[in-house]
Structure formats: C-alpha cells, structure tokens
C-alpha positions as CSV (number, residue, x, y, z in Angstrom):
1,M,19.4,-8.1,-32.1
2,I,15.7,-7.3,-32.6
3,E,15.0,-5.3,-35.7
4,L,11.9,-3.2,-36.7
5,R,11.2,-5.7,-39.6
6,H,10.9,-8.5,-37.0
7,L,8.3,-6.6,-35.1
8,K,6.4,-5.9,-38.3
9,T,6.5,-9.5,-39.2
10,L,5.1,-10.6,-35.8
11,V,2.3,-8.0,-36.1
12,A,1.4,-9.2,-39.6
13,L,1.3,-12.8,-38.4
14,R,-1.0,-11.8,-35.5
15,D,-3.3,-9.6,-37.6
16,T,-3.7,-12.0,-40.5
17,G,-3.6,-15.3,-38.5
18,S,-1.8,-17.0,-41.3
19,L,1.8,-17.3,-42.5
20,V,0.6,-17.1,-46.1
21,E,-1.4,-13.9,-45.6
22,A,1.3,-12.4,-43.5
23,A,3.9,-13.0,-46.2
24,D,1.5,-11.4,-48.7
25,R,1.0,-8.4,-46.6
26,L,4.8,-7.9,-46.2
27,F,5.5,-8.7,-49.9
28,L,7.6,-11.7,-49.0
29,T,7.5,-15.3,-50.0
30,Q,6.2,-17.7,-47.4
31,S,9.7,-19.3,-47.4
32,A,11.4,-15.9,-46.7
33,L,8.9,-15.1,-43.9
34,S,9.4,-18.5,-42.3
35,H,13.2,-18.1,-42.5
36,Q,13.0,-14.6,-40.9
37,L,11.0,-15.9,-38.0
38,K,13.3,-18.9,-37.5
39,D,16.3,-16.6,-37.6
40,L,14.8,-14.4,-34.9
41,E,14.0,-17.4,-32.7
42,E,17.6,-18.6,-33.1
43,R,18.9,-15.1,-32.1
44,L,16.6,-15.0,-29.0
45,N,17.0,-18.8,-28.3
46,C,13.3,-19.2,-27.7
47,S,10.1,-20.0,-29.7
48,L,7.8,-17.2,-30.4
49,F,4.7,-19.1,-31.6
50,V,3.4,-22.6,-31.8
51,R,3.6,-24.1,-35.3
52,K,0.7,-25.8,-37.1
53,T,-1.9,-23.8,-35.1
54,K,-4.4,-21.5,-36.9
55,P,-4.5,-18.8,-35.9
56,P,-1.0,-18.9,-34.5
57,Q,-0.7,-19.3,-30.8
58,F,2.0,-17.0,-29.5
59,T,4.3,-18.0,-26.7
60,S,5.0,-15.8,-23.7
61,A,8.1,-14.5,-25.6
62,G,6.0,-13.9,-28.7
63,R,3.4,-12.0,-26.7
64,R,6.0,-9.8,-25.1
65,L,7.5,-8.9,-28.5
66,L,4.0,-8.0,-29.7
67,V,3.6,-5.6,-26.8
68,L,6.9,-4.0,-27.8
69,A,5.8,-3.9,-31.5
70,D,2.5,-2.1,-30.6
71,E,4.5,0.5,-28.7
72,A,7.5,0.9,-31.1
73,I,5.9,0.8,-34.6
74,P,3.6,3.8,-34.0
75,Q,6.5,5.7,-32.4
76,F,8.6,5.0,-35.4
77,K,6.0,6.2,-37.8
78,N,5.4,9.3,-35.7
79,A,9.1,10.1,-35.8
80,E,9.1,9.6,-39.6
81,R,6.2,12.1,-39.9
82,D,8.0,14.6,-37.7
83,L,11.1,14.3,-39.8
84,A,9.1,14.8,-42.9
85,R,7.6,18.0,-41.5
86,L,11.1,19.3,-40.6
87,A,12.2,18.6,-44.1
88,G,9.5,20.8,-45.5
89,G,6.5,18.5,-46.1
90,E,4.3,20.0,-43.3
91,A,1.8,21.9,-45.5
92,G,-0.5,20.7,-48.1
93,R,-4.0,20.3,-49.4
94,L,-5.7,17.0,-50.0
95,H,-9.0,17.2,-51.9
96,I,-10.2,13.6,-52.4
97,C,-12.8,12.2,-54.7
98,I,-14.2,8.7,-54.8
99,E,-15.7,6.9,-57.8
100,C,-16.8,3.9,-55.7
101,H,-19.7,4.3,-53.3
102,S,-18.6,1.4,-51.2
103,C,-15.3,3.0,-50.5
104,F,-16.9,5.2,-47.8
105,Q,-16.7,2.1,-45.6
106,W,-12.9,2.3,-45.2
107,L,-12.1,5.8,-46.4
108,I,-13.9,7.6,-43.6
109,P,-11.9,5.7,-40.8
110,C,-8.7,6.4,-42.9
111,I,-9.4,10.1,-43.1
112,D,-10.2,10.3,-39.4
113,R,-6.9,8.6,-38.6
114,Y,-4.9,10.7,-41.1
115,R,-6.4,14.0,-39.8
116,G,-5.1,13.2,-36.3
117,N,-1.6,12.8,-37.7
118,W,-1.7,15.7,-40.2
119,P,-4.0,18.4,-38.7
120,E,-2.3,21.1,-40.8
121,V,-3.3,19.5,-44.1
122,E,-6.5,20.9,-45.6
123,L,-8.8,17.9,-46.2
124,D,-11.9,17.6,-48.3
125,L,-13.9,14.6,-49.6
126,T,-16.5,14.5,-52.4
127,G,-18.1,11.8,-54.5
128,G,-17.4,11.8,-58.2
129,F,-20.8,10.4,-59.2
130,N,-22.1,13.4,-61.2
131,F,-18.9,14.7,-62.8
132,A,-15.6,13.3,-64.3
133,P,-13.1,13.4,-61.5
134,L,-9.9,12.4,-63.4
135,P,-9.9,15.5,-65.7
136,A,-10.5,17.6,-62.5
137,L,-7.4,15.9,-61.0
138,V,-5.3,16.9,-64.1
139,R,-6.5,20.5,-63.8
140,G,-5.6,20.6,-60.1
141,D,-9.1,20.9,-58.8
142,L,-8.6,17.6,-57.0
143,D,-5.6,16.0,-55.4
144,L,-6.5,12.3,-55.2
145,V,-9.1,10.2,-56.9
146,I,-10.1,6.6,-55.7
147,T,-10.9,4.7,-58.9
148,S,-11.0,1.2,-60.4
149,D,-10.9,2.6,-64.0
150,P,-7.4,4.0,-64.6
151,I,-7.2,6.1,-67.8
152,S,-3.9,7.2,-69.2
153,L,-3.6,10.9,-68.6
154,P,-0.6,13.3,-68.7
155,G,1.0,13.8,-65.3
156,I,-1.2,11.3,-63.5
157,E,0.2,8.3,-61.5
158,Y,-2.0,5.4,-60.4
159,V,-1.0,3.8,-57.1
160,P,-2.6,0.4,-56.5
161,L,-4.3,0.1,-53.1
162,F,-5.6,-3.5,-53.3
163,R,-7.3,-6.2,-55.4
164,Y,-10.9,-7.1,-54.7
165,E,-13.4,-9.6,-56.0
166,A,-16.8,-8.4,-57.2
167,L,-19.6,-10.8,-56.2
168,L,-23.3,-11.2,-57.2
169,A,-25.6,-10.5,-54.3
170,I,-28.9,-12.6,-54.5
171,D,-31.7,-13.3,-52.1
172,K,-31.6,-16.5,-50.1
173,H,-34.4,-18.2,-52.1
174,H,-33.1,-17.1,-55.5
175,A,-33.1,-19.6,-58.4
176,L,-29.3,-19.2,-58.6
177,A,-28.7,-20.0,-54.9
178,D,-27.6,-23.6,-55.6
179,K,-25.1,-22.7,-58.3
180,G,-21.4,-22.7,-57.4
181,F,-20.8,-19.6,-59.6
182,V,-22.9,-17.6,-62.0
183,E,-22.4,-17.1,-65.7
184,P,-23.3,-14.1,-67.8
185,A,-26.3,-15.8,-69.4
186,D,-27.7,-16.2,-65.9
187,L,-28.3,-12.5,-65.7
188,A,-30.2,-12.3,-69.0
189,N,-33.6,-12.6,-67.2
190,Q,-32.6,-10.6,-64.0
191,V,-33.2,-7.1,-62.7
192,L,-29.7,-5.8,-62.1
193,I,-29.4,-3.2,-59.4
194,T,-26.4,-0.8,-59.8
195,Y,-25.1,2.4,-58.5
196,P,-26.2,5.5,-60.6
197,V,-23.1,5.7,-62.7
198,E,-22.3,5.1,-66.4
199,R,-22.3,1.5,-67.6
200,D,-18.7,1.7,-68.7
201,R,-17.6,2.4,-65.0
202,L,-19.3,-0.8,-63.6
203,D,-17.3,-4.0,-63.4
204,V,-20.4,-6.2,-63.9
205,F,-20.7,-4.8,-67.4
206,T,-17.1,-4.2,-68.5
207,G,-15.7,-7.4,-67.1
208,F,-18.6,-9.8,-67.1
209,L,-21.6,-9.1,-69.3
210,D,-20.3,-7.0,-72.2
211,P,-17.5,-9.6,-73.2
212,A,-20.3,-12.2,-73.4
213,D,-22.6,-9.8,-75.2
214,V,-25.3,-10.3,-72.6
215,D,-27.7,-7.6,-71.2
216,P,-29.8,-7.9,-68.0
217,Q,-33.6,-7.9,-68.4
218,E,-33.7,-4.5,-66.6
219,V,-31.3,-2.1,-64.8
220,R,-32.4,-0.4,-61.7
221,T,-30.3,2.1,-59.7
222,A,-29.8,2.8,-56.0
223,E,-27.3,5.3,-54.4
224,L,-26.6,3.5,-51.1
225,T,-25.2,0.0,-50.5
226,P,-27.6,-0.8,-47.7
227,M,-30.5,0.2,-50.0
228,M,-29.2,-2.1,-52.7
229,V,-28.9,-5.0,-50.2
230,Q,-32.4,-4.5,-49.0
231,L,-33.8,-4.6,-52.5
232,V,-31.8,-7.8,-53.2
233,A,-33.0,-9.4,-49.9
234,S,-36.7,-8.6,-50.8
235,G,-36.3,-10.3,-54.2
236,R,-36.4,-7.1,-56.3
237,G,-33.3,-7.9,-58.2
238,V,-29.6,-8.9,-58.0
239,A,-26.5,-6.6,-57.5
240,C,-22.8,-6.8,-58.2
241,L,-20.8,-5.4,-55.2
242,P,-17.2,-5.7,-53.9
243,N,-16.7,-8.6,-51.5
244,W,-15.8,-6.4,-48.6
245,A,-19.1,-4.5,-49.0
246,L,-21.1,-7.7,-48.6
247,T,-19.3,-9.3,-45.7
248,E,-21.7,-8.0,-43.0
249,Y,-24.8,-9.1,-44.9
250,T,-23.6,-12.5,-45.9
251,T,-22.4,-13.2,-42.3
252,N,-25.8,-12.3,-40.8
253,G,-27.7,-14.2,-43.5
254,T,-29.4,-11.3,-45.1
255,I,-28.3,-12.3,-48.6
256,L,-26.1,-14.8,-50.5
257,A,-23.1,-13.9,-52.5
258,K,-22.0,-15.8,-55.6
259,K,-18.7,-15.9,-57.5
260,M,-19.0,-14.4,-61.0
261,G,-17.5,-16.8,-63.4
262,E,-15.5,-19.9,-62.5
263,T,-12.3,-17.8,-61.7
264,G,-14.2,-14.9,-60.3
265,L,-14.4,-11.2,-61.3
266,W,-11.3,-9.4,-59.8
267,S,-10.4,-5.7,-60.1
268,T,-7.8,-3.4,-58.6
269,L,-8.6,-0.2,-56.7
270,Y,-6.2,2.7,-57.3
271,A,-5.4,6.0,-55.9
272,A,-4.9,8.4,-58.8
273,I,-2.5,11.4,-57.9
274,R,-0.5,13.9,-59.8
275,E,3.1,13.0,-60.4
276,D,4.3,16.3,-58.9
277,Q,2.8,15.3,-55.6
278,Q,3.9,11.7,-55.5
279,E,6.8,12.3,-53.2
280,A,5.2,14.9,-51.0
281,A,5.4,13.7,-47.4
282,F,1.7,14.3,-46.6
283,M,0.7,12.4,-49.7
284,E,3.0,9.4,-49.0
285,D,1.7,9.1,-45.5
286,F,-2.0,9.2,-46.7
287,L,-1.4,6.4,-49.1
288,A,0.4,4.4,-46.3
289,T,-2.5,5.1,-43.9
290,A,-5.0,4.1,-46.6
291,S,-3.3,0.8,-47.1
292,D,-3.1,0.1,-43.4
293,T,-6.8,1.0,-42.9
294,C,-7.9,-1.2,-45.8
295,F,-6.2,-4.3,-44.7
296,T,-7.5,-3.7,-41.1
297,H,-11.1,-3.1,-41.9
298,L,-11.8,-5.1,-45.1
299,Q,-12.0,-8.8,-45.6
300,G,-11.2,-10.7,-48.8
301,I,-8.9,-8.1,-50.4
302,R,-5.4,-8.9,-51.7
303,R,-2.2,-6.9,-52.0
304,V,-1.0,-6.0,-55.5
305,S,2.4,-7.5,-56.2
306,K,5.1,-5.0,-56.6
C-alpha cells in the first residue's frame, strides 16, 4: 500500500516546505505531486498534512510516515550500495578537482558523507585554479571536475548538478544599494573583486559585462570567499558570487546582494566525468550524494530539468 516513492514525496515536502519546490526536487509537476499525495491519503483513509499552511503542518499520520521514511530510505540506499559492490563496483579511484572556490562549502560535507559509505574508494581533492583540469580529466589524471564552463571534449560527459544565480555583493551604504537590480554600466566605475582565475572563466564577465562591452574600473583578486566579503563590506569594491555563498552574509547584515540584470544571471554547475566511468557504481553514488548534499546545504539553487 505504501510505496518508496510516497515516502520520498513526504520527505521532499518536509525538507522544502513547499509543494512547488518538492515537485521540482522530484522532477514532477505540482499537479502530479498533489495527485500522488491525494492518492496516498485515499489509500490510507486519513489526511497526512494540513493544506494551505506554509510550511506544511503534518498530521499525526503524516509524522508517523516521516519517521518510517527516515528509517527506510537510508536502508534502501545502503542495500543498493551493497548490491552494487556485489556486482563488482566496489573498487575505484575518485580524484576530484573543483574550478569554483565557493564549492568547498558543500563539497567537503559531501565527501565526508561519501567516504563513510565507500571507504574502499581512493579519494583525493584539489583545486583547479593554477592548471587546466578538463584536459587532465581526459588524460585520466583526474576522475571528476566540478565546473560551470563545459567544453566539448572527446569522451567527457557533463552531468548537471544544479542551477544557481550569481549576485553582486555590495556594502550596505553603496550607491547601488537602492537599485532593484544592477546593469553592466553600473560596474564601469567600480573595483571588481574576483577569484584569481582567467577572465573567461568568470560569469560576471562572460555572462554580464562582456556582452555589454563594459569593463570595471579595476579588477582586484582574493582567493577566499570570506576575504572577498570583508573587502566588500569595508567598501573596497564589489564582487560577483553564487547566491548560496552569500546567504550567511546577507542574513547577518554584513553586505547586500543585488540581482544582476532584470532577469538575473543564472548558470549551471556540472560534474564532468569520463564516459567510461559514467555507470560505475561508486561514481553514480557520488553524483547522487552530491545532489542530496547540495539541496540540503544550499539555498536558492534549482534543479536542472531532465
């Protein structure tokens, strides 16, 4: 009567606090999600949550099913991993490289969680800030690259992780503070603080300034996100950073974050892997763990439609 998909639906509803976001997480339409929940309630002959409350308020029956879900879903995933190992996917190497400094925020918890599930996989992590990681992936020196700049390369597959919005961080008393969104021309007289990577690997240039043929007054670099935020907060410049990297600082009032352009500046983060490893059990589980970790730890990201 109760199926695993029902438990996953209830967990998604609890974790997101919204029917719309739960449907997005499960790659369902809101109508299909509502129909699934209604069908389950009819099977059980009881209500599982109170409609028109946000976040949803679960009934006693709904809370009991969530307890079951929190027990059953991890057991199901563990069984899948065990079966994958028995099928020959137990050994492997996973040398990971990231092109995005801010990714450390979610990748470290992901690796910690994954290491507990796959202790036999050789794990290594490096930053691709001083070399070209994608050619190294092709050569076999790396096994996975986190990137927002997919390049067509032989034998390389790009698996989308999530969509994110790049925002402009400014100090609380900045001249742009009252604007609803910033335009490229607004940065012509600004000091732009960026990570120390090539211009063509930065969203603020490729997706915002370059199409408008605008250059900032000056470019200054900093290696760490907290360092960039402190420079912004002290009025030393502005910085373009992923929305999830700014949540802590906008919440505590350290800085302000502005939308870039009327529709925003959105990009997709990918995991680049070799095609011959795409169906390896240890790789599939890492990608699933990465997805779960991202949507648990990061705010303001979106799933990529299949």
